[in-house]
C-alpha positions as a Markdown table, in Angstrom:
| # | Residue | x | y | z |
|---|---|---|---|---|
| 1 | Met | 11.9 | -13.1 | 48.1 |
| 2 | Pro | 13.5 | -15.4 | 45.2 |
| 3 | Leu | 11.9 | -18.6 | 44.4 |
| 4 | Lys | 13.6 | -21.9 | 45.2 |
| 5 | Arg | 14.7 | -24.1 | 42.6 |
| 6 | Ala | 12.1 | -26.6 | 43.0 |
| 7 | Glu | 9.3 | -24.0 | 42.7 |
| 8 | Met | 10.7 | -22.7 | 39.6 |
| 9 | Val | 10.7 | -26.2 | 38.2 |
| 10 | Ala | 7.4 | -26.6 | 39.3 |
| 11 | Gln | 6.2 | -23.8 | 37.3 |
| 12 | Arg | 8.5 | -24.8 | 34.5 |
| 13 | Ile | 6.2 | -28.3 | 34.6 |
| 14 | Val | 2.9 | -26.2 | 34.6 |
| 15 | His | 4.0 | -24.2 | 31.8 |
| 16 | Met | 5.0 | -27.9 | 29.9 |
| 17 | Ile | 1.6 | -29.3 | 30.7 |
| 18 | Gln | -0.3 | -26.2 | 29.2 |
| 19 | Glu | 1.9 | -25.6 | 26.2 |
| 20 | Gln | 1.3 | -29.5 | 25.1 |
| 21 | Gly | -2.1 | -29.2 | 25.8 |
| 22 | Leu | -2.1 | -32.3 | 28.2 |
| 23 | Lys | -5.3 | -33.3 | 29.9 |
| 24 | Pro | -6.2 | -34.8 | 33.3 |
| 25 | Gly | -4.9 | -38.4 | 33.5 |
| 26 | Asp | -2.4 | -38.0 | 30.6 |
| 27 | Pro | 1.2 | -39.0 | 31.9 |
| 28 | Leu | 4.0 | -36.6 | 32.5 |
| 29 | Pro | 7.4 | -37.8 | 31.0 |
| 30 | Val | 9.6 | -40.5 | 33.0 |
| 31 | Glu | 11.7 | -38.9 | 35.7 |
| 32 | Ser | 14.8 | -39.5 | 33.8 |
| 33 | Asp | 13.5 | -37.6 | 30.7 |
| 34 | Met | 12.7 | -34.6 | 33.0 |
| 35 | Tyr | 16.2 | -34.7 | 34.7 |
| 36 | Glu | 17.5 | -34.0 | 31.5 |
| 37 | Thr | 14.7 | -31.4 | 30.2 |
| 38 | Phe | 15.1 | -29.1 | 33.4 |
| 39 | Gly | 18.8 | -30.2 | 34.3 |
| 40 | Val | 18.3 | -30.4 | 37.9 |
| 41 | Ala | 19.4 | -33.1 | 40.2 |
| 42 | Arg | 16.6 | -36.1 | 41.3 |
| 43 | Ser | 15.6 | -34.6 | 44.6 |
| 44 | Thr | 14.9 | -31.2 | 43.3 |
| 45 | Leu | 12.5 | -32.7 | 40.9 |
| 46 | Arg | 10.9 | -34.7 | 43.3 |
| 47 | Glu | 10.5 | -31.8 | 45.6 |
| 48 | Ala | 9.0 | -29.8 | 42.6 |
| 49 | Leu | 6.5 | -32.9 | 41.9 |
| 50 | Arg | 5.6 | -32.9 | 45.7 |
| 51 | Val | 4.5 | -29.1 | 45.4 |
| 52 | Leu | 2.2 | -29.6 | 42.1 |
| 53 | Glu | 1.0 | -32.7 | 43.8 |
| 54 | Gln | -0.3 | -31.1 | 46.7 |
| 55 | Gln | -1.9 | -28.6 | 44.8 |
| 56 | Gly | -3.9 | -31.3 | 42.5 |
| 57 | Val | -1.7 | -30.5 | 39.3 |
| 58 | Ile | -0.4 | -34.0 | 39.2 |
| 59 | Val | -1.4 | -37.1 | 40.9 |
| 60 | Ile | 1.2 | -39.6 | 41.4 |
| 61 | Arg | 0.5 | -43.1 | 40.8 |
| 62 | Pro | 2.6 | -45.5 | 43.3 |
| 63 | Gly | 3.8 | -48.9 | 42.3 |
| 64 | Arg | 5.2 | -50.2 | 38.9 |
| 65 | Gly | 3.8 | -48.5 | 35.8 |
| 66 | Gly | 3.0 | -45.5 | 38.1 |
| 67 | Gly | 4.4 | -42.0 | 38.0 |
| 68 | Pro | 3.0 | -38.8 | 37.5 |
| 69 | Thr | 0.0 | -37.8 | 35.5 |
| 70 | Val | -1.9 | -34.7 | 34.8 |
| 71 | Gly | -4.6 | -33.8 | 37.6 |
| 72 | Leu | -7.0 | -30.9 | 37.9 |
| 73 | Pro | -6.8 | -28.6 | 40.5 |
| 74 | Asp | -10.4 | -27.5 | 42.0 |
| 75 | Ser | -11.9 | -25.7 | 44.7 |
| 76 | Arg | -10.9 | -28.3 | 47.4 |
| 77 | His | -7.8 | -27.6 | 47.1 |
| 78 | Leu | -8.2 | -24.0 | 47.8 |
| 79 | Ala | -10.4 | -24.7 | 50.7 |
| 80 | Ser | -7.5 | -26.5 | 52.0 |
| 81 | Thr | -5.3 | -23.7 | 51.7 |
| 82 | Leu | -7.8 | -21.2 | 53.1 |
| 83 | Ala | -8.5 | -23.2 | 56.0 |
| 84 | Leu | -4.5 | -23.5 | 57.1 |
| 85 | Leu | -4.5 | -19.5 | 56.7 |
| 86 | Met | -7.8 | -19.3 | 59.0 |
| 87 | Gln | -6.4 | -21.9 | 61.3 |
| 88 | Phe | -3.2 | -19.2 | 62.0 |
| 89 | Ser | -5.4 | -16.4 | 62.2 |
| 90 | Asp | -8.1 | -18.0 | 64.6 |
| 91 | Thr | -10.7 | -17.4 | 62.2 |
| 92 | Pro | -14.0 | -18.4 | 63.4 |
| 93 | Phe | -16.7 | -20.4 | 61.4 |
| 94 | Arg | -19.0 | -17.4 | 61.4 |
| 95 | Ser | -16.4 | -15.4 | 59.6 |
| 96 | Val | -17.1 | -17.6 | 56.7 |
| 97 | Leu | -20.8 | -17.4 | 56.8 |
| 98 | Glu | -20.3 | -13.4 | 56.9 |
| 99 | Thr | -18.4 | -13.5 | 53.6 |
| 100 | Arg | -20.5 | -16.0 | 52.0 |
| 101 | Glu | -23.5 | -13.7 | 52.6 |
| 102 | Tyr | -22.1 | -11.0 | 50.9 |
| 103 | Ile | -20.7 | -12.9 | 47.5 |
| 104 | Glu | -23.6 | -15.8 | 47.0 |
| 105 | Pro | -26.4 | -13.1 | 46.2 |
| 106 | Ile | -23.9 | -11.6 | 43.5 |
| 107 | Ala | -23.6 | -14.8 | 41.9 |
| 108 | Ala | -27.3 | -15.6 | 42.1 |
| 109 | Ser | -28.1 | -12.6 | 40.0 |
| 110 | Leu | -25.1 | -13.0 | 37.5 |
| 111 | Cys | -26.4 | -16.3 | 37.1 |
| 112 | Ala | -29.6 | -15.3 | 36.4 |
| 113 | Gln | -28.5 | -12.5 | 33.8 |
| 114 | Asn | -26.3 | -14.9 | 32.0 |
| 115 | Gly | -29.0 | -17.7 | 31.5 |
| 116 | Asp | -27.0 | -20.7 | 30.9 |
| 117 | Asp | -29.3 | -23.4 | 29.4 |
| 118 | Arg | -26.9 | -26.3 | 31.0 |
| 119 | Val | -26.8 | -24.7 | 34.5 |
| 120 | Ile | -30.3 | -24.0 | 34.6 |
| 121 | Asp | -31.2 | -27.7 | 33.4 |
| 122 | Gly | -28.8 | -29.0 | 36.6 |
| 123 | Leu | -30.1 | -26.5 | 39.2 |
| 124 | Arg | -33.5 | -27.7 | 38.1 |
| 125 | Gln | -32.4 | -31.3 | 38.4 |
| 126 | Ser | -30.7 | -30.7 | 41.6 |
| 127 | Val | -33.8 | -29.2 | 43.5 |
| 128 | Asp | -36.0 | -32.1 | 42.2 |
| 129 | Ala | -33.2 | -34.3 | 43.6 |
| 130 | Met | -33.2 | -32.9 | 46.9 |
| 131 | Arg | -36.7 | -32.9 | 47.2 |
| 132 | Ala | -37.0 | -36.5 | 46.2 |
| 133 | Asn | -34.4 | -37.6 | 48.8 |
| 134 | Leu | -35.1 | -35.5 | 51.7 |
| 135 | Ser | -34.5 | -38.4 | 54.4 |
| 136 | Asp | -31.1 | -38.9 | 52.9 |
| 137 | Glu | -28.7 | -36.3 | 54.7 |
| 138 | Asp | -26.0 | -37.8 | 52.5 |
| 139 | Ser | -28.2 | -36.7 | 49.3 |
| 140 | Phe | -29.0 | -33.6 | 50.7 |
| 141 | Leu | -25.5 | -32.4 | 51.3 |
| 142 | Tyr | -24.5 | -33.6 | 47.7 |
| 143 | Glu | -27.4 | -31.5 | 46.4 |
| 144 | Asn | -26.9 | -28.6 | 48.5 |
| 145 | His | -23.1 | -28.4 | 47.3 |
| 146 | Arg | -24.2 | -29.3 | 43.7 |
| 147 | Phe | -26.8 | -26.3 | 43.8 |
| 148 | His | -24.5 | -23.9 | 44.8 |
| 149 | Glu | -21.5 | -25.1 | 42.6 |
| 150 | Leu | -23.7 | -24.4 | 39.4 |
| 151 | Ile | -24.7 | -21.1 | 40.3 |
| 152 | Ala | -21.0 | -20.1 | 41.1 |
| 153 | Glu | -20.3 | -21.5 | 37.6 |
| 154 | Gly | -23.6 | -19.7 | 36.0 |
| 155 | Ala | -21.5 | -16.4 | 37.1 |
| 156 | Arg | -19.3 | -16.7 | 34.6 |
| 157 | Asn | -16.4 | -15.6 | 36.8 |
| 158 | Pro | -13.5 | -18.2 | 37.4 |
| 159 | Leu | -12.6 | -16.3 | 40.5 |
| 160 | Ile | -16.1 | -16.2 | 41.9 |
| 161 | Ser | -16.3 | -19.7 | 41.2 |
| 162 | Tyr | -13.2 | -20.7 | 42.8 |
| 163 | Phe | -14.0 | -18.9 | 45.8 |
| 164 | Leu | -17.5 | -19.6 | 46.5 |
| 165 | Asn | -16.9 | -23.2 | 45.7 |
| 166 | Ser | -14.1 | -23.3 | 48.5 |
| 167 | Leu | -16.2 | -21.8 | 51.1 |
| 168 | Asp | -18.9 | -24.1 | 50.2 |
| 169 | Trp | -16.9 | -27.2 | 51.1 |
| 170 | Ile | -16.4 | -25.6 | 54.4 |
| 171 | Ile | -19.9 | -24.1 | 55.2 |
| 172 | Asp | -21.7 | -27.3 | 55.1 |
| 173 | Gly | -20.6 | -27.6 | 58.9 |
| 174 | Ala | -20.5 | -31.6 | 58.7 |
| 175 | Arg | -16.9 | -31.6 | 59.8 |
| 176 | Leu | -17.8 | -29.7 | 62.8 |
| 177 | Gly | -20.7 | -31.8 | 64.0 |
| 178 | Val | -23.9 | -30.0 | 62.5 |
| 179 | Val | -26.8 | -32.2 | 61.8 |
| 180 | Tyr | -29.7 | -30.9 | 59.4 |
| 181 | Ser | -32.9 | -32.2 | 60.5 |
| 182 | Lys | -35.5 | -33.3 | 58.1 |
| 183 | Ala | -37.6 | -30.0 | 58.5 |
| 184 | Ser | -34.2 | -27.8 | 58.0 |
| 185 | Arg | -33.6 | -29.8 | 54.5 |
| 186 | Lys | -36.9 | -29.2 | 53.7 |
| 187 | Gln | -36.7 | -25.2 | 54.3 |
| 188 | Val | -33.7 | -25.5 | 52.0 |
| 189 | Ala | -35.3 | -27.2 | 49.1 |
| 190 | Val | -38.1 | -24.7 | 49.1 |
| 191 | Ile | -35.7 | -21.4 | 48.8 |
| 192 | His | -33.6 | -23.6 | 46.4 |
| 193 | Asp | -36.7 | -24.1 | 44.3 |
| 194 | Gln | -37.3 | -19.9 | 44.5 |
| 195 | Ile | -34.1 | -19.2 | 43.5 |
| 196 | Cys | -34.1 | -21.6 | 40.8 |
| 197 | Glu | -37.2 | -20.1 | 39.4 |
| 198 | Ala | -35.5 | -16.9 | 39.4 |
| 199 | Ile | -32.7 | -17.9 | 37.4 |
| 200 | Glu | -35.0 | -19.8 | 34.9 |
| 201 | Asp | -37.1 | -16.4 | 34.4 |
| 202 | Gly | -33.9 | -14.5 | 34.0 |
| 203 | Asp | -34.5 | -12.5 | 36.8 |
| 204 | Gly | -31.5 | -11.1 | 38.6 |
| 205 | Asp | -32.8 | -8.9 | 41.2 |
| 206 | Arg | -35.1 | -11.6 | 42.2 |
| 207 | Ala | -32.3 | -14.2 | 42.3 |
| 208 | Arg | -30.4 | -11.9 | 44.2 |
| 209 | Asp | -33.2 | -11.3 | 47.3 |
| 210 | Ala | -33.7 | -14.9 | 47.3 |
| 211 | Met | -30.4 | -15.9 | 47.8 |
| 212 | Ser | -29.8 | -13.1 | 50.1 |
| 213 | Glu | -32.8 | -14.8 | 52.3 |
| 214 | His | -31.1 | -18.0 | 51.8 |
| 215 | Met | -28.1 | -16.8 | 53.5 |
| 216 | Arg | -29.5 | -15.2 | 56.3 |
| 217 | Asp | -31.7 | -18.2 | 56.9 |
| 218 | Thr | -28.7 | -20.4 | 56.9 |
| 219 | Arg | -26.9 | -17.9 | 59.3 |
| 220 | Ala | -30.0 | -18.3 | 61.3 |
| 221 | Phe | -30.1 | -21.9 | 61.6 |
| 222 | Phe | -26.6 | -22.0 | 62.7 |
| 223 | Glu | -27.1 | -19.6 | 65.5 |
| 224 | Arg | -30.1 | -21.4 | 66.8 |
| 225 | Lys | -29.3 | -25.0 | 66.4 |
| 226 | His | -25.5 | -24.9 | 66.6 |
| 227 | Pro | -24.5 | -21.8 | 68.4 |
| 228 | Gln | -21.1 | -23.5 | 69.4 |
| 229 | Val | -20.0 | -23.7 | 65.8 |
| 230 | Met | -20.3 | -20.0 | 64.9 |
| 231 | Asn | -17.3 | -19.1 | 67.3 |
| 232 | Gln | -15.3 | -22.3 | 66.7 |
| 233 | Ala | -12.0 | -21.7 | 65.4 |
| 234 | Leu | -11.6 | -23.6 | 61.8 |
| 235 | Thr | -8.2 | -25.7 | 61.4 |
| 236 | Trp | -6.4 | -27.2 | 58.5 |
| 237 | Glu | -7.0 | -31.0 | 59.8 |
| 238 | Met | -11.0 | -30.3 | 59.0 |
| 239 | Tyr | -10.7 | -29.5 | 55.4 |
| 240 | Gly | -7.0 | -30.6 | 54.3 |
| 241 | Gln | -6.6 | -32.9 | 51.1 |
């Protein structure tokens, strides 16, 4: 299927951002300059900018002195796209758990083998912070996401990182009404510590096995405490940007 003119312009803007080495927060040229550069009508340019804004590539600041600046697409944008696809296929929450159960242990094993000191330090800090704030669910959810995000990063495979982090935004279950008791938070902190220790030791097999146990425990928790969530179809509204 041939690309729409606005999509072609969007691709050229992305190329321009990369070619010029622009960083998040850097301004793009004003609209009048981009009309001339790309040789398109104002409506076509604005449609292209909307496409890029939806993907997180740019941020459009309103008002005087505003305009498009370079953004930074992240896993939340992929989570939103996945949620849209899942809504049309009536994908249940259970499927997300099952997919993560296969991939996350691989990431943990790679993370241990790669031995990135910065990642390892971050994992230890996350475990300590979670343990110190078990009574605070918001802190727990933040550290839970941070821990898994670091493991995905430590795998040093961008596709694994994007995919796992997007699933992690979905899997926390908070938007589906899932509540984590203090006892369940403590159990997560314990297994996070075990995974962290295996990664610190550079033991890929032990890290993989500990993460597999963590994923099985997560599924068992949802099945036991929130069985209604397991078969609930996910929707774009839950995870859209």
